C-alpha positions, -999 to +999 in steps of 0.1 A: -467+482+262-479+456+237-478+464+200-510+482+190-531+473+160-546+496+133-582+482+136-612+486+158-617+449+166-586+443+188-567+463+214-536+456+235-537+485+259-562+506+279-555+537+259-560+519+226-592+504+238-604+539+249-596+554+215-614+526+197-646+529+218-676+538+196-687+567+217-652+582+214-654+581+176-689+596+178-677+624+200-648+632+176-672+633+147-696+656+166-666+679+174-657+681+138-692+691+128-694+716+156-661+730+147-673+734+111-702+755+123-679+776+145-656+784+116-686+793+095-699+817+122-664+833+124-666+844+088-692+870+100-669+883+127-673+919+114-710+918+122-706+901+156-700+917+189-664+914+203-677+891+231-692+867+206-661+867+185-640+860+215-663+831+225-662+815+191-624+819+189-621+803+223-643+774+212-622+770+180-590+769+200-604+745+225-616+721+198-582+724+181-564+713+213-588+684+218-578+672+183-542+677+192-547+656+224-564+628+203-536+629+178-510+627+207-527+597+222-528+579+188-491+586+183-484+573+218-504+541+212-495+533+176-460+547+174-446+546+139-475+523+128-496+555+129-481+567+096-488+534+078-524+545+072-531+573+048-560+587+068-538+591+099-513+610+078-541+632+065-552+639+101-517+647+111-512+673+083-546+689+088-542+693+126-506+705+120-519+733+097-544+743+124-515+751+148-499+775+124-500+811+138-526+834+123-504+864+118-487+881+088-476+857+061-493+827+078-528+842+076-536+823+044-523+790+058-542+796+090-574+798+070-567+762+060-578+751+095-612+746+079-596+715+064-604+698+098-639+695+085-626+670+059-619+646+087-656+637+084-645+618+053-628+593+076-654+589+103-685+586+081-683+551+065-701+560+033-680+592+028-648+571+034-658+545+009-665+571-018-633+590-011-613+557-013-630+549-046-621+584-060-585+579-049-583+545-066-596+561-098-569+588-099-545+568-123-573+564-148-582+601-144-547+610-152-549+593-186-583+610-193-568+643-183-539+639-207-564+633-235-584+664-225-552+685-225-543+672-259-577+679-274-577+714-258-543+721-272-552+710-307-584+730-306-566+761-292-541+761-321-569+758-346-591+785-329-562+809-326-554+806-363-590+809-374-604+836-351-574+852-333-565+877-361-594+901-356-600+937-345-630+927-324-620+931-288-643+904-275-631+878-300-595+888-295-599+884-258-612+849-263-589+837-291-561+862-294-534+840-280-529+803-274-535+805-236-566+826-242-579+801-267-572+772-244-590+789-215-620+797-238-622+761-250-621+748-215-651+770-207-667+758-240-661+722-228-681+730-197-708+745-220-708+777-199-722+805-222-712+787-254-741+801-274-729+837-265-694+829-276-707+814-308-728+845-316-698+868-309-675+848-333-703+845-359-709+882-359-672+888-364-675+873-399-672+836-393-706+822-403-694+785-402-680+788-367-708+767-354-692+736-371-660+740-350-680+748-318-704+718-321-676+694-330-655+705-300-685+702-277-694+667-289-658+655-286-648+674-254-680+675-234-702+646-245-674+621-251-643+628-230-658+644-199-683+616-196-653+592-193-647+607-159-682+598-148-678+562-161-644+558-144-658+570-110-689+548-113-667+518-121-644+526-091-675+530-068-689+497-080-657+479-075-654+494-040-690+484-031-684+448-044-652+446-023-671+459+008-700+435+002-676+406-001-658+416+031-691+418+049-701+383+037-668+369+047-670+384+081-705+372+085-695+336+076-666+337+101-689+351+128-715+323+122-688+296+124-674+310+156-710+312+170-718+277+161-685+265+176-690+284+208-728+281+212-739+255+238-759+226+224-793+221+240-805+188+254-833+186+228-808+190+200-785+164+215-814+140+219-826+145+184-791+139+171-788+106+192-822+095+179-812+100+143-779+081+149-799+052+165-823+050+136-793+050+112-777+021+131-811+002+131-815+007+093-780-005+087-786-037+108-819-043+089-801-039+056-774-064+067-801-090+076-818-085+043-785-089+025-778-121+044-813-133+037-808-126+000-775-145+001-791-175+018-820-174-006-795-175-035-778-205-020-811-224-015-821-216-050-789-231-064-793-263-043-830-266-054-820-264-090-794-291-085-821-313-069-846-307-097-820-316-123-812-348-104-849-356-102-854-349-139-825-373-147-840-400-126-875-395-141-860-398-176-841-429-166-873-445-152-892-436-184-865-453-205-867-485-183-905-486-186-903-481-224-878-510-226-900-534-206-931-525-226-913-532-258 
């Protein structure tokens, strides 16, 4: 079998062409959505009749084996090339988790079969573009996360020293230890119930606690967390520009191929020949004009010579007449 390609434009075998058909990809996408609905219904298994539960479990198993068949065909077609694409590896892991038995210690892992729904991220172009942009922004996110952890650690040390030594159970629960303070400051960074926390600390005898709280909110929430948004927007913009550039390039290639392959009509051919004939006629006329100008230049020079000779003769004749008259 000829070597397969990891794209939807070319195919070197009947199986590869089948897998890359648009309606096949649409069918897989529909199965993913339907499977998501089935898994959602199965969460109400306690309120469903045994027959309905059995039906939905059968549908879940049938869809799982359809996904396994699709994966097996792709492995047969693409061989080891299959694992060169990250999305294929993701599909392999997700479907592999779906095959884990649902008994005893594997029950939690079996619940991960809902991850099959995430395959929509691959089959929906916009979702795929957004996901790829998020993945490309992970290195930058790591740097921002390190800054957040550093700010939380510094703030946790300060908060534990300032508010941890107290008999108030609520304040001690929030700032009694370094991990408690770090968790509380993370909650404060999300601005979840920060006013209640501030009131509790203030009532415990810390009237200026609002200064620490507001500074941490401004630094942690308004400044650092917004860097995540800026990074993601930048990644999405870069991904969109790249996709637009690729579309423009593909459009240009398609237009060139179409112009090369498109048959030229008789009218277009006639028009082109007429334009060429007119160009040749204009060139001939310009050559004649140029020759006429050259001839005119030659005649003008000869005429000037003749006039000079006539002038000399006239002057000589005047001199002779003047000599006779004298």
